[in-house]
N, C-alpha and C positions, 0 to 999 in steps of 0.2 A: 442822662438823666434818670433818676430812680424814681420811684412811686411810693406814696403813702398808703400803707394797707392797714386797716383797722380790725382788730381782734378782740373779742370773740365775733362770730358771725350772727346774724339777726336772730338766730333761733334761741339764742341765751348763752348764759355762761356754763351751765351744767354739763357734764359728760353725757353720752348718749348711749344706748345699747339698741341695736335693731337685731331681733332674733326671729329666725324663722324655724319652724318646728315641723316634723314629720310624724304624726302620731303623738307620741310622748316624748320623742327624742329631738334635742336640738340640732339643726343642720348648719346654721351659720350665726355668726355674730359680728357686730360692728361697734368699735369704740374709738374715742379719741385718745392720742397720744401726745402728751402736752411737752412743750419746750420747758427749759430752765435756765436761770441765770445763776452764777456764783456770787453771793454777796462778799464771802471771803474765800479765798484758796491759799492755804498756808501749807507748804511742804515741809513736813517735820522730820523726814529721814528717808533712807532707802534700804530696803530689805535685801537679804542675800539673794532671793529669786528676781531681782530686778525692778519689782514693783515700788513704787514711791508710796511712803506712808504720809497721809493727808488729814488736814482739818479743814473742813469746809462748811459754809452755810448755804444750802441751796434755796431756791425759791422757785416753785412750779409757776409756769404762765399759762395764760389762757391761750397763746399762740399754740396750734396743734396741727398734727397731721391725722388723717382718718385711716383706720385698718378695718379691714374686713377679712373674716377666716371662714372659709367654708370646708365641711368635711367632704373628703374624696376617698376613694377606695385605697390609694396608696401613695407614697412619695410626698415631696414638698415642691410646689410650684409657687414661685413668687413673682409678682409683676409690681412694677413701680412708675408712678407719673413722672419721676425724674429719671430719664433714660441714662444719665451718666452715672448712676449707682448701680453696683452689681446686684444681680438677682440670685446668687448662688451662695456658696460658704462664705464669700466675702462680704455679705450682708449679715449685720449682727441679728436682724429678725429671723433670717433663715436658720441662723445658729440656736436661737432660742427655741424654735419649732423642733430642730432636731434634738436638742437637749431634753425637751419635754417628751418626746416620743421615746427615748432612750431610758430616761429616769423611771418612766411610769408604765412602759410596755404598752404604749398606744399602737394599736393594730391598723388604724386608719391613716390615711394622708390628710394634708391640708392644702388649700389654695389660699395663699395670701396675697390680699391687693392692698397697696399703700398709696394713698393720695397724699403727696408730700407738699407741705406749706413751710415746714421748718427748714431754713437753708442748711446746706451740709457744710462739714468742716468750718462751723462758725463759733463752736463753744456753747452751743445751745443745747446739746444733749439729744439731737434728733434720733440718731441711731440708737442710743442707750434708751430712750423712751419707747422707740418702736419695738425693741427686744423685751422690755418690760411689758408692754402691752400685748405682745404675742403670748407671754407667760399667763397672764391674767385671763386673756381670752380663751386660750385652751385649757385653761383650769375650769372655766365654766362650760365651754362647748362639749368637753368630754366628761363633765360631772365628776372631777377629781376631788373636789372638796378640800383642797390644800389650803391650809392657811397663809395669811400674808407673810407670816414670820418664815414659814418653809420656803415660800417663793423668793423671799429675800436671799436666803441661803443658796438657792439655785441662782440667783440673779448675779451675786458676786463672782461667779465662775465665768461669767460674760463680759465684766467690766467694772470699773469702781463706781461709774454713775448709776448703773443698772438699779441696784437695790432700793436707791432713793425712789425711783420712779413707781415702785409697787404702791406705795402710799401717797407719795408726792406731798404737796402742801409746802410749808415752811420747815426745815429740818436742818440740823448739824450731822454731819457725816465725819467719821474718823476712821483710821486704820486705812484699809483699802476700799473704803466705802461701806463696810459691812456693820459698822457700829453707828446706828441711826438713833437720834433724839428728836422727838417732835417738839418744835417750838411756837405751836399756836397759829395764829392768823396774823398775816401781813396786812398793814394799813392799806387802804384802797387808793394808793398813790398811782398815777398813770406812770407807765414805764415805756420808754421809747427804745426799740431796738434798730440799730443802724448796722448795715452789713456791706462792708466794702467789697469791691470786686476782686478779692484775693481769697485764697484758702489756705488754712494753717493745719498742718500734719500735727495731731496730738503727740505721737512719739518724738517728733523733731523738736516740738515746744519743750518738753521735758528734758531732751538731751541738751538744748540751749541754756536752760536753767542750770542743769549740772555743770556745764562748761563756764558758766558766769560766777559760779561759786557763791556769790551774794547778791542781795538786792538792795536798792537805795533805802527802803522803808520795811521795817518788820511788820508782817500781817498779824493782827491782833484779834483772833475770833471771840475772846472773852470781852472786849471792849465793844464789839459789834453786837454782842448779845445784850449788853446793857443799853446801848443805843436803841435796839428794838424793843426792849421792854419800856423806854421811855416814850415810845411813840413819836419822837421828834426826827424829822427828816433832816435837820441839820446836824443833829448828833450822828445820825447814822452816816451822812455824807462825809464827816470826818475820819471815819473809821473802816470804811470799805478797803479791802486790800485783796491782792491777786499776786502771788509769787512769780507767775508766768508771764506777767504783763510787761515787765522790763526787757527781758530778753526778746520777746516777740516784737515789741516796738522797735527795738534796735535793728531788727531785720526787716520789719516793715513799719516805717515811720508815719504812714498814713493812718494807722490806729490811733497813735498820739494826736494827730492833726483833728480826727474826728471827735476825740475827747474834749479838745480845746473848742471846738466850733459848738458842741453841745453845751458846755458849760456858759460859753458866751451867748448863748441864745435861751438862757433861763433854766438849765438843768441845776438841780441843787447838787448833783454829783454825777459823774460819768466814769465808767470803769470797763475794761475788757472783760468778757466772761469767759471763764474756762481756759481754754488753750487759744482761743480766739478763732475767727478774726472779728466777730461781732462785738460791738460796743453797746451798752445799755446806759440810759440816763434814767434818773429819777426826777419826778416833777411833782409839785404840789398843786397842780390844777391842769385840767384837760386842755384848757387854752394855751398854756405855756408848752405842753408837749406837742400840740398841733402846730404852733407857730415854729418851734424847733425843727420839726420833721419837714416843714414846708421849705426851710433854708436848707436842708441837706440835698446833697446830689445824689446819695446812694439810696438804694431801696430801703425803705423805713417801715416799721411795724410798731403801731401803738397798741399797747395791751396793759393787762394788769396781772397780779398775783391770783392764783386759785385759792379760793377759799374752801377747804376741805371739810369745814363744819356743814357747809350748804351742799356740797356736790354729793 
């Protein structure tokens, strides 16, 4: 049996920084690295370098990891509460730190500690969010004063989802994630995340899409934008779409079973996020979200979108 977890924690919805200084120099910093869901994921083409061109609508969630970075004399040391994750170049946060050091000639080292709550290989952007958080933390820690726009250009070198997490919120991303458009504030609808006990490799999911050639229903980001502007959960429910969902469900039918169970238990809509395996449901009340979570056997998280106007 899974368990229901409520996010954010009792400290509130805002991000937080814990900064230690020695004299006038900052010595460490701590920030939240938030998860995301895809309200749309449309694959529009494939480039010669192998990257897929995308048209996505991202929503940043209150569900988050904690990242602390301390200055050290040299090198990069990473520790993570999830011992199944790599702590070397195989971790995107490690590569983000190395990129910052190389790009800006940072002479010090860093000690990175990640307290994980975002499930891995779930389509929730945990690794990408951690990487973006490292970019932002090191920008502050080493007083580089680089703009968000400059950090976004660096972030795209780490992955398609990473640039979005520099600013977060509700945004449309095109290209390979580098073309970002802020979409304002998402309604305060409760969101239930359900993570089955399977992991989906992102490269495999895109290969499966390529092999499938076509999906059952076209994804329409423009229709999703209109639904968001209407403020109607019913209209948005009709136009959510993810090109990766059909090929992933073909291999992992439990994802489709979770979708059906969520809508049967009160979700206005349910869809796989990113390359999976997590499924999210949108609800018009916390009572419905909690009742649905109680009916799920898998680990569940009740959360909501981040309001970047307030954070």
